[in-house]
VOBA-1610 file (N, C-alpha, C; in pm, whole numbers, padded with zeros to 5 digits, always signed):
BEGIN
Met+00085-00120+00000Met+00000+00000+00000Met+00088+00124+00000Asn+00060+00222-00088Asn+00144+00339-00093Asn+00106+00439+00015Arg+00187+00543+00029Arg+00169+00637+00137Arg+00035+00710+00134Pro-00007+00765+00017Pro-00139+00832+00014Pro-00253+00740+00053Asn-00249+00615+00006Asn-00356+00521+00040Asn-00355+00490+00189Leu-00234+00477+00246Leu-00223+00449+00388Leu-00280+00565+00469Phe-00247+00688+00426Phe-00298+00804+00496Phe-00450+00810+00487Phe-00502+00788+00366Phe-00646+00794+00346Phe-00716+00684+00426Gly-00658+00562+00419Gly-00716+00452+00496Gly-00712+00479+00645Gly-00601+00537+00690Gly-00590+00570+00832Gly-00692+00673+00874Ala-00714+00772+00787Ala-00812+00875+00819Ala-00952+00817+00831Leu-00984+00723+00741Leu-01114+00659+00747Leu-01130+00578+00876Leu-01023+00509+00913Leu-01029+00431+01036Leu-01048+00520+01158Val-00976+00633+01161Val-00991+00725+01273Val-01134+00776+01281Ala-01189+00814+01164Ala-01327+00863+01162Ala-01423+00756+01212Ala-01400+00633+01166Ala-01487+00524+01210Ala-01474+00500+01358Leu-01350+00507+01407Leu-01329+00486+01551Leu-01397+00594+01633Leu-01378+00718+01588Leu-01438+00829+01663Leu-01590+00815+01667Gly-01648+00785+01550Gly-01793+00773+01545Gly-01843+00649+01617Gly-01780+00535+01588Gly-01826+00410+01646Gly-01803+00401+01795Leu-01685+00436+01840Leu-01656+00427+01983Leu-01734+00530+02062Ala-01753+00645+02000Ala-01832+00746+02070Ala-01975+00696+02091Ala-02030+00635+01990Ala-02166+00584+02003Ala-02173+00475+02110Leu-02074+00385+02108Leu-02072+00279+02209Leu-02057+00336+02349Ala-01968+00433+02359Ala-01946+00491+02491Ala-02071+00558+02542Leu-02137+00630+02457Leu-02259+00698+02498Leu-02365+00599+02542Gln-02368+00482+02476Gln-02470+00383+02510Gln-02437+00307+02637Ala-02305+00278+02657Ala-02276+00186+02767Ala-02150+00216+02845Leu-02046+00258+02776Leu-01916+00260+02843Leu-01896+00379+02937Leu-01944+00494+02898Leu-01921+00613+02978Leu-02051+00687+03010Pro-02140+00622+03081Pro-02269+00685+03107Pro-02260+00805+03199Gly-02148+00818+03267Gly-02140+00923+03366Gly-02111+01060+03312Ile-02087+01076+03180Ile-02051+01208+03129Ile-02172+01278+03067Gly-02288+01222+03089Gly-02409+01293+03048Gly-02439+01289+02901Gly-02389+01188+02829Gly-02424+01176+02687Gly-02359+01280+02600Asp-02241+01334+02641Asp-02172+01437+02564Asp-02085+01371+02457Lys-02136+01365+02333Lys-02065+01297+02226Lys-01931+01364+02197Ala-01926+01496+02198Ala-01801+01567+02171Ala-01693+01531+02272Gln-01733+01517+02398Gln-01636+01481+02502Gln-01583+01340+02480Val-01673+01247+02442Val-01631+01111+02416Val-01533+01107+02299Glu-01563+01183+02192Glu-01475+01187+02078Glu-01338+01240+02115Arg-01333+01341+02204Arg-01204+01393+02249Arg-01127+01287+02325Ile-01197+01209+02407Ile-01131+01103+02483Ile-01072+00998+02388Val-01152+00958+02287Val-01105+00859+02191Val-00987+00913+02112Gln-00998+01039+02066Gln-00890+01100+01989Gln-00761+01108+02068Thr-00772+01148+02193Thr-00654+01156+02280Thr-00590+01019+02296Tyr-00673+00917+02316Tyr-00621+00782+02334Tyr-00548+00735+02209Leu-00603+00763+02092Leu-00539+00720+01968Leu-00409+00795+01945Leu-00407+00923+01978Leu-00284+01001+01961Leu-00174+00951+02055Glu-00213+00907+02171Glu-00115+00856+02267Glu-00074+00712+02237Asn-00155+00642+02155Asn-00128+00502+02122Asn-00143+00480+01971Pro-00062+00548+01889Pro-00080+00540+01743Pro-00057+00402+01685Ala+00012+00315+01758Ala+00038+00181+01707Ala-00091+00104+01685Ile-00197+00143+01756Ile-00327+00076+01739Ile-00374+00089+01594Leu-00357+00209+01539Leu-00400+00234+01402Leu-00321+00146+01305Arg-00189+00138+01326Arg-00106+00053+01240Arg-00150-00092+01249Asp-00173-00139+01371Asp-00214-00278+01390Asp-00348-00306+01323Met-00439-00208+01330Met-00570-00225+01267Met-00556-00232+01116Met-00469-00145+01060Met-00450-00144+00915Met-00390-00277+00869Glu-00292-00327+00944Glu-00229-00454+00908Glu-00330-00568+00915Arg-00412-00566+01019Arg-00514-00670+01034Arg-00616-00664+00920Leu-00656-00543+00884Leu-00751-00526+00774Leu-00691-00577+00644Gln-00564-00543+00620Gln-00498-00589+00497Gln-00489-00740+00493Gln-00459-00802+00607Gln-00452-00948+00614Gln-00587-01011+00582Gln-00694-00953+00636Gln-00828-01005+00611Gln-00865-00991+00463Glu-00832-00874+00404Glu-00864-00853+00263Glu-00784-00946+00174Thr-00658-00969+00207Thr-00574-01059+00128Thr-00628-01202+00136Ala-00666-01244+00255Ala-00721-01378+00274Ala-00851-01396+00197Ala-00935-01291+00201Ala-01063-01298+00130Ala-01042-01306-00020Ala-00944-01226-00071Ala-00916-01228-00214Ala-00861-01363-00257Gln-00773-01420-00174Gln-00717-01551-00206Gln-00825-01659-00209Lys-00916-01652-00114Lys-01025-01750-00110Lys-01113-01737-00233Ala-01142-01611-00273Ala-01224-01588-00391Ala-01156-01642-00516Gln-01024-01622-00526Gln-00951-01669-00643Gln-00943-01822-00647Glu-00931-01883-00531Glu-00931-02029-00526Glu-01066-02085-00571Gly-01174-02020-00528Gly-01307-02061-00572Gly-01325-02041-00721Ala-01271-01930-00773Ala-01280-01902-00915Ala-01205-02007-00996Gln-01086-02043-00948Gln-01006-02144-01019Gln-01081-02277-01027Ala-01148-02312-00919Ala-01225-02437-00916Ala-01343-02432-01012Ala-01390-02311-01044Ala-01508-02297-01131Ala-01474-02305-01279Val-01345-02297-01314Val-01306-02289-01455Val-01357-02407-01539Pro-01337-02532-01496Pro-01380-02643-01584Pro-01526-02635-01627Ala-01613-02590-01537Ala-01756-02585-01568Ala-01789-02479-01674Val-01709-02372-01680Val-01740-02263-01773Val-01646-02262-01894Leu-01558-02361-01904Leu-01459-02362-02011Leu-01522-02359-02150Pro-01630-02434-02176Pro-01690-02425-02310Pro-01734-02283-02347Ala-01794-02213-02250Ala-01837-02075-02276Ala-01717-01983-02295Leu-01613-02005-02216Leu-01493-01922-02225Leu-01426-01932-02361Thr-01421-02052-02414Thr-01341-02078-02533Thr-01421-02073-02664Thr-01548-02036-02654Thr-01630-02021-02775Thr-01636-01874-02813Pro-01573-01834-02923Pro-01570-01692-02957Pro-01704-01642-03011Phe-01725-01512-02998Phe-01842-01447-03057Phe-01800-01401-03196Gly-01855-01463-03298Gly-01818-01426-03435Gly-01669-01443-03458Ser-01606-01339-03509Ser-01463-01346-03543Ser-01374-01292-03432Ala-01423-01292-03308Ala-01344-01238-03196Ala-01244-01342-03145Trp-01152-01378-03235Trp-01047-01472-03200Trp-00926-01449-03290Ala-00814-01508-03251Ala-00693-01494-03330Ala-00607-01618-03311Gly-00503-01631-03395Gly-00413-01744-03383Gly-00461-01864-03460Asn-00427-01982-03409Asn-00459-02108-03474Asn-00597-02156-03428Pro-00694-02168-03519Pro-00828-02212-03476Pro-00830-02351-03417Asp-00726-02430-03448Asp-00715-02566-03393Asp-00601-02577-03293Gly-00564-02465-03233Gly-00453-02464-03140Gly-00475-02554-03020Asp-00364-02603-02962Asp-00377-02695-02850Asp-00396-02625-02716Val-00373-02493-02711Val-00398-02415-02589Val-00479-02291-02629Thr-00589-02269-02559Thr-00672-02150-02582Thr-00653-02052-02468Ile-00636-01926-02505Ile-00630-01817-02408Ile-00756-01734-02425Ala-00836-01725-02320Ala-00951-01635-02319Ala-00909-01509-02247Val-00915-01395-02314Val-00869-01270-02254Val-00986-01172-02242Phe-01004-01119-02123Phe-01111-01022-02094Phe-01049-00883-02095Met-01102-00795-02182Met-01044-00662-02196Met-01152-00554-02201Asp-01107-00432-02173Asp-01191-00312-02179Asp-01113-00209-02260Tyr-01178-00144-02358Tyr-01108-00052-02446Tyr-01057+00074-02375Ala-01106+00101-02255Ala-01058+00216-02180Ala-00945+00179-02084Cys-00905+00053-02086Cys-00806+00001-01990Cys-00664+00016-02045Gly-00584+00099-01978Gly-00446+00117-02019Gly-00362-00008-02004Tyr-00392-00089-01902Tyr-00317-00213-01882Tyr-00348-00314-01993Cys-00472-00311-02042Cys-00506-00396-02157Cys-00424-00354-02278Arg-00420-00224-02303Arg-00344-00173-02417Arg-00196-00210-02404Ala-00144-00201-02283Ala-00003-00234-02261Ala+00026-00382-02282Ser-00077-00467-02268Ser-00059-00611-02284Ser-00066-00657-02430Leu-00114-00571-02519Leu-00136-00613-02657Leu-00008-00656-02729Pro+00105-00585-02713Pro+00227-00631-02782Pro+00270-00770-02738Ala+00256-00801-02608Ala+00293-00933-02558Ala+00204-01040-02621Leu+00076-01010-02632Leu-00017-01107-02691Leu+00012-01126-02839Ala+00042-01017-02909Ala+00076-01026-03051Ala+00204-01106-03071Glu+00302-01086-02983Glu+00427-01161-02993Glu+00403-01310-02971Leu+00317-01342-02874Leu+00287-01483-02846Leu+00222-01549-02967Ile+00125-01480-03028Ile+00056-01535-03145Ile+00155-01556-03260Ala+00248-01461-03275Ala+00345-01470-03384Ala+00446-01583-03363Lys+00484-01605-03238Lys+00589-01703-03209Lys+00538-01844-03182Asp+00413-01856-03142Asp+00359-01989-03108Asp+00245-02022-03204Pro+00269-02110-03301Pro+00166-02142-03401Pro+00054-02230-03349Asn+00062-02274-03223Asn-00041-02362-03168Asn-00125-02296-03059Val-00124-02164-03056Val-00205-02091-02959Val-00329-02033-03026Arg-00437-02043-02957Arg-00563-01982-03001Arg-00606-01881-02897Val-00642-01761-02940Val-00685-01654-02849Val-00831-01621-02874Val-00909-01619-02768Val-01050-01580-02775Val-01067-01451-02697Tyr-01117-01348-02762Tyr-01135-01218-02698Tyr-01275-01208-02638Arg-01284-01174-02512Arg-01412-01157-02445Arg-01427-01010-02407Glu-01530-00947-02460Glu-01555-00807-02429Glu-01604-00795-02284Tyr-01533-00714-02206Tyr-01563-00705-02063Tyr-01559-00558-02020Pro-01657-00480-02064Pro-01656-00336-02033Pro-01692-00309-01886Val-01596-00257-01811Val-01617-00231-01668Val-01580-00089-01629Leu-01539-00008-01726Leu-01487+00126-01693Leu-01577+00238-01741Gly-01706+00213-01750Gly-01797+00321-01784Gly-01875+00298-01912Glu-01964+00392-01939Glu-02055+00379-02052Glu-01981+00378-02186Ala-01874+00457-02196Ala-01799+00459-02322Ala-01741+00321-02353Ser-01701+00250-02249Ser-01649+00114-02267Ser-01758+00019-02317Val-01879+00037-02264Val-01991-00047-02308Val-02021-00023-02455Val-02025+00103-02495Val-02052+00137-02636Val-01944+00077-02725Ala-01819+00091-02684Ala-01708+00037-02763Ala-01720-00115-02775Ala-01754-00182-02666Ala-01769-00328-02668Ala-01881-00369-02763Arg-01990-00295-02762Arg-02101-00327-02852Arg-02057-00318-02998Phe-01984-00213-03033Phe-01938-00197-03171Phe-01835-00304-03206Ala-01751-00342-03111Ala-01652-00447-03137Ala-01721-00579-03168Leu-01825-00610-03093Leu-01899-00733-03117Leu-01977-00727-03249Ala-02024-00608-03284Ala-02089-00591-03414Ala-01989-00612-03527Ala-01865-00566-03504Ala-01759-00592-03602Ala-01730-00741-03612Ala-01734-00809-03496Ala-01710-00953-03494Ala-01817-01028-03572Gln-01941-00980-03567Gln-02048-01043-03643Gln-02027-01029-03793Gln-01947-00929-03833Gln-01922-00905-03975Gln-01783-00955-04017Gly-01720-01032-03929Gly-01590-01091-03962Gly-01474-00994-03957Lys-01490-00881-03889Lys-01383-00780-03887Lys-01349-00735-03746Phe-01351-00831-03654Phe-01322-00795-03515Phe-01181-00740-03499Arg-01082-00815-03547Arg-00944-00774-03521Arg-00910-00637-03580Pro-00948-00606-03704Pro-00917-00472-03755Pro-00979-00361-03669Phe-01104-00381-03626Phe-01168-00280-03542Phe-01100-00275-03405His-01080-00390-03343His-01017-00402-03212His-00882-00333-03209Asp-00797-00364-03306Asp-00663-00307-03310Asp-00668-00156-03333Ala-00756-00112-03422Ala-00766+00030-03451Ala-00816+00110-03332Leu-00914+00055-03259Leu-00969+00128-03145Leu-00868+00136-03032Phe-00798+00027-03004Phe-00696+00032-02900Phe-00584+00129-02938Ala-00550+00134-03066Ala-00444+00223-03111Ala-00483+00370-03099Ser-00614+00396-03090Ser-00661+00535-03083Ser-00639+00598-02947Gly-00618+00517-02843Gly-00593+00571-02710Gly-00710+00564-02615Gly-00829+00533-02664Gly-00944+00523-02574Gly-01074+00536-02648Pro-01183+00483-02592Pro-01312+00486-02662Pro-01381+00621-02656Ser-01430+00666-02769Ser-01510+00788-02781Ser-01587+00777-02912Asn-01681+00866-02933Asn-01754+00863-03060Asn-01659+00878-03178Ala-01561+00969-03161Ala-01467+00993-03270Ala-01378+00873-03296Ser-01324+00814-03188Ser-01231+00701-03207Ser-01304+00577-03259Ile-01428+00557-03215Ile-01507+00443-03266Ile-01535+00464-03415Gly-01572+00586-03454Gly-01596+00615-03595Gly-01471+00593-03679Ala-01357+00635-03628Ala-01232+00617-03700Ala-01196+00469-03712Ala-01221+00393-03606Ala-01192+00249-03609Ala-01283+00177-03707Leu-01410+00219-03713Leu-01502+00161-03810Leu-01452+00185-03953Ala-01408+00307-03979Ala-01359+00340-04112Ala-01233+00260-04146Lys-01143+00248-04049Lys-01018+00176-04074Lys-01044+00028-04098Ala-01147-00026-04030Ala-01180-00168-04048Ala-01267-00193-04171Gly-01307-00085-04239Gly-01389-00099-04359Gly-01532-00138-04330Leu-01585-00090-04218Leu-01722-00123-04176Leu-01818-00009-04206Asp-01939-00044-04244Asp-02043+00056-04265Asp-02094+00106-04130Pro-02083+00235-04100Pro-02120+00286-03968Pro-02266+00261-03932Ala-02358+00287-04024Ala-02500+00273-03994Ala-02538+00127-03970Ala-02488+00039-04055Ala-02519-00104-04040Ala-02458-00159-03912Thr-02338-00114-03880Thr-02271-00164-03759Thr-02338-00111-03634Glu-02382+00014-03638Glu-02453+00070-03524Glu-02583-00006-03497Lys-02651-00046-03604Lys-02775-00123-03589Lys-02746-00258-03524Leu-02641-00323-03567Leu-02602-00450-03506Leu-02562-00431-03360Ala-02492-00322-03332Ala-02443-00297-03196Ala-02557-00282-03096Ala-02673-00242-03143Ala-02789-00222-03055Ala-02874-00348-03041Ser-02828-00459-03099Ser-02911-00580-03101Ser-02912-00652-02967Pro-03020-00724-02938Pro-03028-00803-02815Pro-02918-00909-02805Ala-02876-00964-02918Ala-02772-01068-02917Ala-02641-01014-02859Ile-02608-00891-02893Ile-02484-00832-02842Ile-02498-00795-02695Ala-02614-00744-02659Ala-02637-00715-02516Ala-02625-00844-02433Lys-02678-00952-02488Lys-02673-01082-02419Lys-02529-01131-02405Glu-02448-01109-02509Glu-02308-01152-02503Glu-02231-01076-02395Ile-02252-00947-02385Ile-02183-00867-02283Ile-02226-00911-02144Glu-02354-00934-02126Glu-02404-00981-01997Glu-02345-01117-01963Ala-02337-01205-02061Ala-02278-01338-02038Ala-02132-01327-01997Asn-02059-01235-02058Asn-01919-01215-02022Asn-01906-01162-01880His-01997-01073-01841His-01994-01023-01703His-02025-01134-01603Gln-02114-01223-01640Gln-02144-01336-01552Gln-02025-01429-01540Leu-01956-01453-01651Leu-01834-01533-01646Leu-01729-01466-01559Gly-01713-01336-01578Gly-01614-01264-01499Gly-01643-01270-01350Ala-01770-01261-01315Ala-01808-01268-01174Ala-01776-01406-01117Lys-01803-01511-01193Lys-01774-01647-01146Lys-01623-01669-01128Leu-01545-01597-01207Leu-01400-01616-01205Leu-01328-01507-01127Ala-01402-01433-01044Ala-01345-01331-00954Ala-01264-01226-01029Met-01314-01186-01146Met-01245-01085-01226Met-01299-00948-01189Asn-01221-00875-01111Asn-01263-00743-01065Asn-01210-00630-01151Gly-01134-00663-01251Gly-01077-00561-01339Gly-01024-00626-01466Thr-00958-00545-01547Thr-00903-00592-01673Thr-00756-00550-01682Pro-00676-00623-01761Pro-00712-00747-01830Pro-00715-00865-01734Ala-00783-00970-01775Ala-00783-01097-01703Ala-00778-01207-01807Trp-00716-01318-01771Trp-00686-01422-01868Trp-00722-01558-01812Val-00765-01647-01899Val-00773-01789-01866Val-00689-01860-01970Val-00575-01912-01926Val-00480-01979-02016Val-00492-02128-01991Gly-00551-02199-02086Gly-00585-02339-02059Gly-00694-02342-01953Lys-00656-02378-01831Lys-00751-02378-01720Lys-00702-02290-01605Gln-00597-02211-01629Gln-00539-02129-01523Gln-00580-01982-01540Ile-00631-01922-01431Ile-00670-01781-01434Ile-00550-01694-01400Leu-00531-01588-01476Leu-00430-01486-01446Leu-00500-01351-01438Tyr-00460-01269-01342Tyr-00521-01137-01326Tyr-00416-01029-01354Gly-00456-00928-01429Gly-00368-00815-01452Gly-00284-00827-01578Ala-00209-00721-01608Ala-00126-00717-01728Ala-00018-00824-01721Arg+00016-00880-01836Arg+00120-00982-01846Arg+00210-00950-01966Asp+00341-00976-01948Asp+00433-00959-02059Asp+00442-01091-02136Tyr+00524-01090-02242Tyr+00533-01208-02328Tyr+00580-01330-02249Ser+00681-01314-02166Ser+00737-01428-02093Ser+00633-01491-02002Ala+00555-01409-01934Ala+00452-01462-01844Ala+00346-01540-01921Leu+00305-01488-02036Leu+00205-01558-02116Leu+00262-01687-02173Ala+00387-01682-02222Ala+00449-01802-02277Ala+00465-01909-02170Asp+00502-01867-02049Asp+00517-01964-01939Asp+00382-02027-01904Ala+00276-01945-01905Ala+00143-01997-01874Ala+00097-02097-01980Val+00129-02069-02107Val+00094-02162-02215Val+00171-02293-02198Ala+00300-02282-02166Ala+00381-02403-02146Ala+00327-02487-02031Ala+00287-02419-01923Ala+00228-02491-01808Ala+00097-02558-01846Ala+00018-02491-01929Ala-00110-02548-01973Ala-00086-02675-02055Arg+00019-02675-02137Arg+00048-02793-02219Arg+00089-02912-02133Lys+00156-02883-02023Lys+00200-02992-01936Lys+00085-03059-01865Thr-00024-02986-01849Thr-00138-03041-01772Thr-00246-03098-01862Lys-00224-03095-01991Lys-00328-03146-02082Lys-00338-03299-02074
//
């Protein structure tokens, strides 16, 4: 945890302590002061200032609990992979790359507004170029706002017309989703804007995005990018070496 986050977290804890302990004290602990909340808060504040290690211990304990909870969630997500593997590895239209008969499939969840997704693209392109037996399935996972949802809809509409990769690559290269960048990506991919917009508004595309969100929830994906390499979940940006190692590990377990 960095310094600003620690300070902010500490401030929240102090506020919670002041409010919570004051309420408890007023109810039970210090009945003799006549229900003076301000006085109770001063007592609590003085105690914390004289014993600041309490705040550190609380922060460490909270971090331990959050880490344990995240680990448990990820273990549960890993156990859920086999049941959802068919859905994970079935692309929507042309939203795939690499060898269609590859021995290892990578399902990657991305958001067009995600800088870490953009930073991972060269590693993924290198893997596809160097490993002729890898298959990549792209899952639209818009989690960063309405612009991301609109971009995902158009990407899936491009996939229905067999032009997912040209649109996908052009939009990521633009720096972020917007009406202008989506229009430019459509033009670069050779797509008709009106026809693609009509497809983007279809129930089938809305259903696909919802299905991806349901998959992401089952697999404890709280952000992007996220990957399922074979049957192994990876969270966050990955370089070429990490992806290649994950593919090699997946081959060993086949």
